[in-house]
N, C-alpha and C positions, 0 to 999 in steps of 0.2 A: 402487967407486961404481957402475960399469956393472952389476956383478952384482946389487947391491941394487936398482937401477932395473928390471932385467929381472924380478927376483922380484916387485917391486911390480906391474908390468904383468901378469905371469902371475896374480898373486892377484886382480887386478881382473877379468881374463878369466874366471877360475874362478867368481867371485861373479856375474858377468853371466850366464854359462851357467846357474848354479844358479837365478837369478831367473827366467830364461826357462823353465826346466824346471818350476819351481813354478807359473808362470802357466799353462802348457799343461796341466799335470797337474790344476790346479784347474778349468779349463774342461772338461776331459774327464770329471771326476768329478761334474759337475753333471747331475742328472736331474730337470729341471723343464721346464714348457712354458707358453707363453701360448696360450690357446684361440683357435682360428680364429674371426675376425670378432667376438670378444667381448673387452672390456677386463678379462679375468680371467687372473691368473697363478696356477699351482699349483706349489708347490715351487720357485719361481723368485723370487729377491729381489735382482736385479741393479740397480745404479743407472741403467744405460742404459735400463731399461724403465719407470722410475717416471713419466716424463712423460706416459704415456698409459694405464697400467694403473690400474684403479680399485679392484679387489678382489683380495686376496691370500689364498690358501688353502695349508695345510700338511697333507700326508697323514700324515707320521710324522717321527720325530726322528733319522733316520740322516743322517750328515754330507753325503752326496751329494745330499740333498734340502733342506739348510738353507744352501747357499752364499749368502753375502751378508748373513746375519743377524749382528747384534752388539747390544751394549747401546744403541747410538745409533739403532736402528730406531724410526721414528716413524709407522708406518702400521698400521691394524688388520690382524690375522692371524686367520683363522678356522680352527679345528681342534677336535679332541675334548678332553674334560676332562683326560685323562691327558697328552696331548701338551702342553696348555697349562701344566700343572705342570712338566713336563720342560723346556719352553721357558723358563720363568722361571728354573729352576734352572741351566741351562747358559749362557744368554746374558744373564741379568739384564735382560731387556726389561721395561719398565714394564707392569704389569698393565692399564693403560689401553688398551694396544694389542693385548691378547690376548683374543679373543672365543671362548669355549668353546661348542661346539654339542653337543646331545644326539645320541647314536648311535641309529640306527634311527628317526629322526624327520626330518620335512621342515621347512625353515626358509625364511622369506621375508626377503631382504636387499635393502636399497635404498641407493643412493649417488647423490645428485643426481638426474639424469634417468634413471639406469640402475637396473634392478631385476632380480633373478633369484631363482628358487626352487631351493633346494639340499637334497638328501637325503643324509644321512650314513650310510654302510653299513660295518660292520666288515670289514676287509681280511684278517684272519687272518695278518698278517705279523709284527708285533711289538706290544707293549703300546701301545695308543692309536692304532694305524694304522687308516686308513679309506679308503674310496672316496668320491668325490663325484659325485652325479648332478645336473647343472645343467639347468634347464628354463627357457626363455624362451617368448615367444609362438610362435616358429616353430622352436625347436631343442631337441633332447634330447641332451645330451653326458654320457657316463659316463667318468670319469677314475679308473682303478683304483689309481694309485700302485703301490707294491710289494704283492703279495698272494700267498697260497697257497690254491689251490682245494681244498676238501674237501667231504664230504657235508653239512656244515652251511651252507656259503655259499649254495647255491641257495635255502634257506629264507629267508635274510636278504634275498636279492634279489627274491624272489617278489612281494611286495606293491608293489615299486617298478617292476617290469617289466610290470605290468598296464596301465600307461598307454600313451601313444604310443610307437611304435618308436624305438630309439636311432639318431640320425643319425650320430653319430661316437663311436667307442670309442677312448680313449687307453689303450693296453695295455702292461702290464709284460711286456716281451719279453726279459728278462734271459737266460732259457734257452730261447729260442724256436727250437729246432732239434731234429730227430728224434733225434740222438745224445744229447740231454739227457734221460735216463730215470731220474734219481735216485729212490730209493724214498720212501715216505711218511715223515714225521717220526717216527712211532711205530716203524717198522722201523729207522730210523737210530739211535734212542735205544736200541733193543734191542741193536744192534751195539756201542754204546758200553758198555752194561752188561756185555756178555760180555767185552769187553776188560778191564774193571776186575776182573772175577771171575778171569780168567786170570792177572792180575798182582796177586794178593791181597796180596803182600808189598811192593808198590811204591807209591810216592807218585804220584798221578795229577794232571797239570796239564792243564786243559781251557781251550782258547782261546774267548773270547767277545767279542762286539761291545759297544759302549757301551750299547746297549739292543737287545733282540731275542732273547736266548737264555735268558731267565728261565724260561720254561715248560719248556724242555729240561732245565735244571739241576734244577728242581723234580721232574720225572718221574724223572730219573736218581737223585736223592737218595732218592726213595721206593722205587725198585727195589733200591737197595743198602742202604737203611735206615741212611743216614749223612748227617751234615751236610756242607755245602760251605763251605770257607773263602774269603772274598773280602776285598778291600781296604776300608778304612773309607769311602772315597769311594763305593764301590759300594753299601754299606749305606744311604747317604743316598738314592740313587736308588731302592733297593728299598723304603725307607720311603715315598717318594712314591707308588709303585705298590702299596703295602700288601702286599708279598710277602717278609716277613722270616722266616717260620717255619722255612724249611729252610736258613738261612744263619747263619754266624758270621763275625766280622771279626777279621782279623790273629791267627788262632789256628792253630797247627801242626796240620794235619789230613791225612788220606789223600787227600781230594778237594779240589782247589784250582782256582779259576777266575782267569784273568788275561787281559789284553788280547790279542786274536788276533795282532796284529802282533809281539808279543814271543815267541810260541811258534814257535821254529825248531829245527832239528837242533843248531845251535851252542849254543843255550841249554840244551837237554836234555843235551848233552855237558858243558857247564860245571857243571850241577847234579850230574852223576854223577862229576865229576873227583876229588873227595875220596874216598880209599880207604874211609873210614868213613861216608860219606854214605848216606842211605836211597836205594835204587835208585829212579830216577824215569823215567817215560815221559810222553809228551805225546799228547793227543787234539785234533785240529784239526777241528771240524765245518764242512765246506764241500763243496759239489758242484762247485767250480771245477775240480777235477782229474779229473772223470769221475764215473760212476755206481756204481763199485765201490770198496770200501775199499782204500786203499793204505797201505803202510808204508815209511817212510824209516828205514833202519838206519844206525847208525855204531858205532864201537867202544865207545861209552859210553852207549848207550841207543837208544830207538826213538821215532819220531813217527808216529802213526797219523792218516791223513786219512780221516774218515768222511763219506759223502755226505749229510750233514744240510743241509737248505736251507729257508729261509722263503720261497723263490720257487717258483712252479709249475714242474713238469717239462713237457716238450713236450705230452704227452697231456692233461695237466690244462689247459693253455692252449687246446688244441683244444676240449675239453669246455666250457670257459667261453665261448669265442667262439660255439659252437653254441647255448648257452643264451641269450646276449644277442642274437645275430642282428642285428648293427648294419648300417647301410648303408655305412659307411666305417670304416677302422681307421687309427689313427696310432700309431706306436711311441713309447714314452716314452724308451727308450735309443737314442741315435743310432748309426748305423753307424760304427764306428771300430775302430782297433787297440787292444787292451788287453793283459792278461797272456797268457802262452802258453796257447793253447787257448781264449781268450776273444775272438777276433776276431769282431765282431758285425755285419759287413756283411750277411751272410745273415739273421741274426737280426732285423735291422731291415727286412727285405723282407716287407711284409704281404701281398703278392700270393699267398703260400702259403695264405692263408685265403679266397681269393675264392669258393670253393665254399660257404662258410658264410654269405656276406653276404646281407642282405635286398635282393632285387632288385625289390621292389614299386615300381611307378612312382610311387605316392603318397609314398614315402619318399625315393627318390632325387631329386636336384635336376634339374629340367627343363632341357633345353638352351635356351640363349637364341636367340631369333630374330635375324636380322640387324639389325632395327630396335632391339631391346632392347640388343644388343651395342654399338651406336653410342651409345646413351643412357648406358650405364654404363661406357664405355671409360675415362673419366678416373680412376675409383677401382677398377676391376677389377684384381685381383692385389695390391692394397696389403696385404691380409691373407691372401695366398695360402698355402694349406696344402701346396702342392706343393714349396715351398722353405722349409726350416727356417731359424730365426734364425741358426744356425751357418753354414749354406750361404750365407745372404745375405751375411755378411761375407767369406766365402771367395771369393765370386764378385762382388765389388763392381764390377769392370769391366763384366761382363755386365749387371749391374743398371743401371749408368749408361747403357749403350746402350739399354736398355728405356725408361728415363726420357726419353731424347732422342726416341725414336720416339713416345712419348705426347705430348710437346710438339708434334711435327710434326702429329699428328692433331688437337690442339686448335686449331691455326691454321687448319685446314680447316673448322671449324664455321661455319656460316652464321648469324650472330647474328640477322638479321632473321626467319629462319624457326624459330628455336629457341623452344620452348615452355618458359617458366620453371618450370612444374610438373614437367617431366620432366628427369631427370638428377641434378644435385647441388644440395642445399639445405643450407646451414650453419645449425645451430641455435645458440641461446645457449649459451655455455660456463658451466658451474657455477663456474669459477674467477673470472670477472670480471663475469658477468651481462650481458654485452653481445654484440651481433652482431659476429662476427669478419669485419671488412671490409677490414682492411689487413694487410700483411705482419708488422708488429711485433707486433700482438695475436695473430696466428696463431702466430707463433714462440714466444710466451710462454705459450700456453694449449693445452688439449686440444681438438681439433676433432672434431665429430661430423658424419657424412655420411649423408644419407638418399638412397636410390636408388629412384626411381619407375620401374617397368618399363613401364607403359602410359601413353600420352600423356594420357588423360583419366580415369585411375584414381587412387583414393586408396590402392591397394595398394602400400605402400612398405616397403623394408627399411632397417633402421638398421645402418650400418657405422662403424667407427672407424679413425682414422688410426693407423698402426702404428709407423713409425720416423722418426727425424729425417732419414734419408737420402732420404725420399720428399718432403720439403717443397718442393723445387724444383718438383715436379710440381703439388702442391696450390696453391702460390702462383700458378702460371700459371693454374690453374683459377679461383682467386679473382679474379685480374686480369681474366679474360674475363667473369666474372659481374658484376663492378663496372661494366664498360663498358656492360652491358645496362641498369643502373639510371640 
């Protein structure tokens, strides 16, 4: 009996550890952001953000950019036409909530009191991938998503970069480190073709992602003048992308594509275990293990790691930043520990691009004067870009102390001398159409904040409340304003 109980407890512990691991892994694998000072989320679909995000955008269909999506999603998602088709196919989201945008075009999107102009630029990463250029009255934000810089991308960007300078660039920093010098995709495909020719009598297994390696397979098929065999489920995706000419389904062939996570030395060994089996080798296209081709041998076969990547190498990232010349850069991939060789703390340090930034005083934010700082103190840092959402939750104690300091400052405000036009003004909420004057309404709705920097000026900036954890501060502000009325 005691043994059975101990086994039961041990099983529960194993399950609990597994759940925690999956939770941590899922949060680490999410590469999406909420734009600073704007109610816009890109590649981010978490429930905790829904109370204040107004517009959702999706750059492409890789799993680390679609966390939170399911068939129950009930908000509009803006993306390219190909991504919209793949989105319906994978998650079965209602077409009502999928808004396809033309590439290389500029679109005007309005939601309640908020509107934004969005340009859709091909990202050269996978089928349907794109960058978004967001433009408001006083901001120009370029969000790259995942991308690969080549000679064609500057031409796509040219007409969009003729406007005002970019204030903030959200950059794909996956391989943002000088040691990341993987070759062009054409060179990597040539390496793969040579491997196939050297093993002309062997069956070739090629690892691929859910979407993103179609162009690589097509070029390899053309070089070798041979079809590539894929699973029936892959054929359905290829039909959506209209790319079926070089593929066959479930047919024994020399060239075969299978999911990347299945392609390991152990699987290659298993395929070669039968004495009468066709000799098999594996090709894994990834720059994760360095910039040179690597070979993992065992007694029953070989697995080749070819440095093929749909992400920029370090020099390409530098060339791109020089071209865009933004005032500020924010990394898309957070600094964190990943797989061996993929620790990204340095890769998330954007100070390495300081020499390429636009230091024009008309682009950079002007420093606040002491008077201005006093006026906007209540809402300053609510949408701070210096602390990411992940850092916010990891440093909750520190944030609580910051909130306490803000409340102390509020108590020092002299209500008799305060000009109502200066500071914080709460507009009508699109959710209930009424002025948010009490705590209950404020907690149930999305609040807008206007900050007027000059006492007698109409030059105001629109800001948005960011997280529920800040509401103590905002309620205190609201309480003080109500007393003035």
